[in-house]
C-alpha atoms as one frame of an Amber mdcrd trajectory, in Angstrom:
protein
  21.912  22.997   2.045  20.040  20.193   3.749  16.346  20.905   4.267  14.061
  19.137   6.676  11.595  16.448   5.314   8.345  17.386   7.086   6.793  13.935
   6.305   9.294  11.597   7.965   8.878  10.855  11.669   5.316  12.238  12.141
   2.338  10.290  13.364  -1.268  10.817  14.281  -3.519   8.476  16.371  -6.943
   7.581  17.518  -7.768   5.652  20.649  -6.489   2.311  19.347  -4.229   2.994
  16.356  -1.172   5.017  15.194  -1.079   6.272  11.612   2.130   7.077   9.806
   3.476   7.537   6.256   6.608   5.487   5.428   8.535   4.476   2.322   7.697
   1.200   0.652  10.696  -1.101   0.846  10.147  -2.234  -2.694  10.939   1.270
  -4.005  14.483   1.339  -2.644  16.948  -1.152  -1.270  15.124  -4.338  -0.213
  14.468  -4.443   3.523  13.042  -6.970   5.903   9.288  -6.926   6.111   9.362
  -7.346   9.898   7.000  -4.894  11.506   9.543  -3.802  14.213  12.065  -3.116
  11.475   9.497  -0.959   9.679   8.592   0.915  12.849  12.257   1.772  13.427
  12.591   2.899   9.790   9.637   5.341  10.101  11.394   7.291  12.839  14.962
   6.844  11.602  14.992   7.662   7.905  16.574  11.002   8.485  15.939  14.334
   6.731  16.581  13.212   3.205  14.658   9.916   2.793  15.018   8.666  -0.720
  12.249   9.348  -3.255  10.054   6.345  -4.092   6.749   4.802  -3.304   5.184
   5.643   0.059   2.451   4.010   2.153   0.034   4.989   4.872   0.025   2.316
   7.592  -2.022   1.754  10.665  -0.396   0.222  13.737  -2.178  -1.300  16.689
  -1.086   0.552  19.863  -1.441  -2.434  22.157   0.655  -4.822  20.139   2.699
  -2.826  17.553   1.035  -4.974  14.827   0.417  -3.469  11.444  -3.288  -3.567
  10.793  -3.557  -2.225   7.221  -1.615  -0.472   4.473  -2.736   1.958   1.747
  -0.626   3.069  -1.216   2.504   1.357  -2.552   3.102  -0.287  -5.933   0.483
  -0.498  -8.684  -0.118  -4.222  -8.201  -1.861  -3.316  -4.840  -4.703  -1.771
  -6.795  -5.773  -5.246  -7.875  -6.385  -6.136  -4.191  -8.649  -3.109  -3.486
  -5.851  -0.635  -2.624  -7.359   2.318  -4.332  -4.444   4.697  -3.384  -1.741
   2.571  -5.019   0.973   4.869  -6.513  -0.360   7.905  -4.603   1.952  10.390
  -2.904   1.013  10.820   0.793   1.651  14.339   2.093   2.054  13.439   5.719
  -0.105  11.603   8.305  -3.841  12.022   8.300  -6.161  14.011  10.544  -8.454
  11.901  12.708 -12.140  12.654  13.308 -14.282   9.935  14.872 -13.950   6.830
  12.747 -12.582   8.650   9.740  -9.136   9.742   8.493  -8.698  12.741   6.274
  -5.502  12.437   4.132  -3.962  14.665   1.468  -2.609  12.701  -1.464  -1.352
  13.495  -4.916  -2.304  11.194  -7.745  -3.220  11.392 -11.436  -1.984  15.019
 -11.580  -4.156  16.382  -8.801  -3.838  17.000  -5.055  -6.836  15.423  -3.353
  -8.425  15.275   0.044  -9.345  11.720   0.762 -11.471  10.225   3.464 -10.594
   6.773   4.756 -12.239   4.420   7.224  -9.881   4.394  10.206 -10.395   0.682
  11.046  -9.689  -0.701   7.561  -8.101   2.109   5.425 -10.952   1.781   2.964
 -11.339   4.845   0.686 -14.738   6.423   1.280 -14.426   9.562  -0.950 -11.937
  11.924  -2.515 -12.112  15.578  -3.515  -9.660  17.233  -5.941  -8.300  20.486
  -4.459  -5.444  21.615  -6.731  -3.661  20.794  -9.991   0.070  21.518  -9.620
   1.970  22.612 -12.727   4.785  20.161 -11.979   4.125  16.531 -10.886   5.342
  15.661  -7.359   7.775  13.155  -8.792   9.568  15.918 -10.576   9.385  18.553
  -7.820  12.003  17.961  -5.034  10.956  21.037  -3.087   7.309  19.867  -2.695
   8.495  16.325  -1.838   9.807  17.749   1.474   6.533  19.323   2.398   3.682
  17.854   4.600   0.143  19.036   4.416  -1.124  20.420   7.714  -4.629  18.851
   8.172  -6.994  19.310  11.004 -10.667  18.192  11.487 -13.104  19.530  13.991
 -16.899  19.979  14.245 -17.471  18.466  10.794 -15.079  20.728   8.991 -11.644
  19.689   7.590  -8.981  22.408   7.388  -5.923  21.528   5.301  -3.009  23.041
   3.498  -1.625  21.608   0.281   1.899  21.480  -1.033   1.129  24.364  -3.498
   0.512  27.125  -0.988  -3.235  27.008  -0.555  -5.409  26.359   2.537  -8.895
  24.839   2.233 -11.932  24.309   4.484 -14.033  21.367   3.417 -17.433  20.147
   4.783 -16.828  16.595   5.869 -20.494  15.635   5.460 -21.150  17.085   1.975
 -17.546  16.709   0.763 -17.771  20.244  -0.648 -15.256  23.098  -0.244 -16.404
  25.894   2.065 -13.591  28.341   1.252  -9.920  28.500   0.080  -7.198  31.049
   0.584  -3.751  31.485  -0.943  -1.045  31.545   1.788   1.414  34.471   1.716
   4.728  33.794   0.058   7.812  34.235   2.172  10.431  36.678   0.812  13.919
  35.332   0.154  15.392  37.363   3.067  12.650  36.205   5.420  13.270  32.526
   4.355  16.960  32.873   5.314  16.100  34.382   8.710  13.579  31.747   9.861
  14.198  28.109  10.681  13.535  25.974   7.697  10.107  24.397   8.019   8.503
  25.135   4.671  10.697  26.019   1.772   8.136  28.121  -0.105   5.154  29.284
   1.951   4.607  30.689   5.498
């Protein structure tokens, strides 16, 4: 049974930039570093993109030029890339000059806030501690967090079946709720968008 990868092919944007999560070429078969090639790869990896290192990239709308990258191999951490080796659960939500991104690293699922113009990490907030690491959990690797930001509040799901509301100013959780679990018969009846939770 082939399930849909919710991360591949999705983007968010602000006035000047597109934001997307794509696989780092160094984690799989070597590929050209050409920006146009990478752009095609984002949209054309298919439903079962191979597991490896992933990056969040910002692309300038007017030129298609890559502006910055976060994530990727551990060597990137030496150059100020604080999210090296993080798992990116889909594209970020945009609010003003900030991005709100769900990542998994060091055994925890975190809401991170990035500066949209540079990708610089401003703050991070641990939300959940999954029993199984994302690298060992194929079902969660297919899931994207659904993140929205409005009026100073960030609403986000995680890949573990919880939804959170977080105050973007104080970086503190306002509330959290467990999402209902779909029954096996319901899961067969509905189109496959989320393999575990409604």
